[in-house]
N, C-alpha and C positions, 0 to 999 in steps of 0.2 A: 487570391487563393485562400487567405484566412477566412474571408467571408463565406466562401463556398464550403470550406470545412465546417464552419459553425452552422451553416444552414443544414448540412447533412446530419450533423450531430444533434441539432435541435429537432429535426424531423424524427430521428430515431427515438429521442427522449420522450417526445409527445406520444409516439406509438407505444412505447413501453408503458407509460402511464403511471409509474410508481409515485411520482410527486403528487398526483391528485388523489391517489388511493391511500397512501400512508401519510396521513395528515400530521403525525407526530415528528416526521423526519424532515431534515433540511433539504430544500431543493437548491442545489448549487451547481447547476449545469454550466452557467456562464463562467463562474469562478473556476470550474474544472477545466473548461476549454482554455482559459487564459493560462492556467497552470501548465497545460499540455503544450501550449505555444512556447513557454519558457523552457520546457524540456527538449523540444525539437522545433526550433524556429525556422530552419532552412525550408524554403518553399517546396522542395521535392519530398518532404517527409509528411505529407498529408495523412497517410495511413497511420503513422505513429501518433500524430496529434489526435486523430479521431479515436484510435484505440485507447490511448491514455486518458482522454477526456471521458470516454465511456466508463472505464474502470474507476476513475476517481469519483465519478457520479455515484457509482454503486458503493464504493468505499464509504462515502459520506453517509449514505442511507443505512448501510449495514452497521457502520460504527454507531449510529444513533440507536439501532436496535439493541446492540450489545451494551451501550452506555446508559440508555435512558428507559427503553420501553420493555424489553424482554425480561422474563423471569429467568433465573439461573437454569431451571429445568428446560425451558424453551430454548435457551441459548445452546445447551448441550445437544438438543435434538437438531438444531440448525447446523451446528458444527459437524455433527455426524453425517447429516445429509450431504454437506459439501464434500466431506472426505470420501463418501461412497460414490458421489456423482452418479446417482441412480434416480431417474425421474420418479420411480415408485416411492422414493423416500418422502415425497411431499405428503403422503397419506398420514404420516405421523406428526405433521406440523400444524400449528394453529393457522387460521385462515390468512392472517396478514403475512406470515412467513411463507406460506405456499406461494403467494403472489410474487414475493421477492425472490424466492429460490428459483421459481420457474423462469422469471425474467432473466436472472443471472445465467441459469443453465442454457437457455436458448441463445443468449448473446455470446457466451464463451464458445459454444459449439459452432456458431456461425463464423466466428473469427477463425477457429481451427479449420473449418471446412474451406474457407476462402484461401487460407494458407496452403492447404493440401492441394487445392485446385490450381493455384498460381505457382507454387514453389515445389510441390511434390513431397512435402514433409508433413508428417503427422505430429503436430505440436500440442495436441490436446493434453497429454500427460503432464507437460510442463506447466500449462496454464492452470489446470485443476490443482496441481500440487501447490502452486503459488497461492491460490485461493484457500486451500485447506490450511496452509501454514498461517495465512493472515487470520482466518477465523479462529484457529487455535490460540493465536496470540491475543486476539480480542477476548476470547474466553478466559484466558489467564488473567487479563486485566479485570474482567468482571469478577473473578474470584477474589482478587485483591480488594476490590470495592466491597463485595458482599461480606467478606471476613473482616473488613475495616483494619487491614494489616498494612504496615509500612515495610516493604521488603528491603533487603540490603540493596545498595546501588548495583552490585553485580547481578543479583537475582532479577532486579527490575530491568536493567538494561539488556540482559540476555534475551529478554522477551520484547522489550520496547522498540528496539530498532526494527524488528519485524512488524510490530503493530503500527509502525509509522506508515506502512503500505509502500515504502520505498522499494523493497525487493519485488513486490508484485508489479509495480509500475515498470520497473526496469526489465523484468521478464517479458512483459507485453511489448515494451519498446524495442527490445532486442529483435524479436521476430518481425517487427514492422520495419525496422531500418536496415536489417542485414538481408541481403539478397542470396548469398551463398552460405547457407547454414552448415556449420562444421561440427562434427561429433565432439571434438575436444572442447569447443566453446559451449555447447549445450550441456555437456557433463559438468563443466565448471559453473555454468549458469544455475544448474539445479542445486549445486552445493553452496550457492551464494558466495562466489569468488569475491575477493577483496573489492573489486570494482563495482560489485553489487552492494556489499555490506558497508563500505566506507561512506558513500553518499547517503545511505540510509541512516548511519550514525549521525551525520551532520543534520539531516532532515529532522530526526527525532530530537536531538539536543537543542536545535534552534526553536522548534515548536515548544519544547518544555521551558526554555528561557522566556519565551513570550508570554506564557500562561502561568508561570510558577507563582508569582505573587498573589494572583487572584485565587489560584487553587489552594495555596497554603492558607489564605484568609478564609476560604470555605471549609477548610478542614480535610480536603482531599489529600491522600497520602502517596499516591503513585505518580511521581514526577521525578525527573532526574535531580532537580535541586533539593527537594524535600528528602529524597532517599540518600543523597550525598550528605545532607545535614545530619541525618540520623546515624548513618554509617560512620562518619568521621567525627561526629560530635562538634560540629562547627556552626557558625552563624549562616544565615541566608546569604549575606553579602560574600562571605568567603566561599560558600558552596557555588554561588553564581560565577565567581571568578574561576573556580576550578573547572566548571563545565565549559566556560569559554576557552580555557586552555586546552581542554580535550578537543574542542572544535578545531583550534589552530593546529594541533598535532595531527589530526586526521586530514586536514587540508594538505599538510606537507607530504603525507603518504600518498594522497591522490595525485598531487602534482608530480611526484616521482614516478608514479605509474603512467601518467600521461606522457612524460618525457622518455620513459624507458621503452622496452620492447614488450608490450602487452600481448598476451595471446589472443585478445579480442581485437576485432576490427577497429581502426582508429575512430571512425564515425560513431560507433557505439560507445567507445570510451568517452568521447566528447558529450554524447547524450547523457551518460551516467553522471558526469561531472556537472552538467547543467541542472540535474535534479537537485544537487546539493546547493 
């Protein structure tokens, strides 16, 4: 079943063609698929694996646009295009962004169409909001970089758990694993309920721990560890220990949510915890 899912995802990725057209960006389809398997490994969740793998592939490429290739003016145009979710917005974009936006636009609309056809629910507003929130978070990080500023830990992390792409992945996962979509759940999904935000906290903090020393050595300033060092006036070692403590505390909250009466379906709660 995993091989079948990978074949389908690979065929889609070749058809999209971004990896061959945007030479500056990382081509991480296989890694994205293995990540998706970790989020939803049960055999019956093929739709979730394929959806999350597609989104993570886009996240990797669009992250490179915001981090490496795009100018700040171009990034603002791309963010505006995603927020508007209007195909005519591509007229304002540079050529490489036109290709990326239209590929994203077509893929998201197709996922929303399939859901409407199979479950009778229009989920497009939730999917596009998740992407608009992610691009705005990427844009804020680009502003930190361009301004060469080290934000406080609170200012950094208020944005960084969203830029981890955790919330976006869980929004797409929800609509893939839940058969009976409930209004109360979707309202809380859109507000990034704790079961969305907590796994995203851990996802971001673990990523930052893994890259902190190298980023600090390169002089990059927007990282949980470096922001904690500056905010608290402590060493890298103590800041690292503090971040690890935050991860432990968040795990305790998630475990309590798992054992309690969550308003979300049990299988989605487990999927969210898998992301962490």
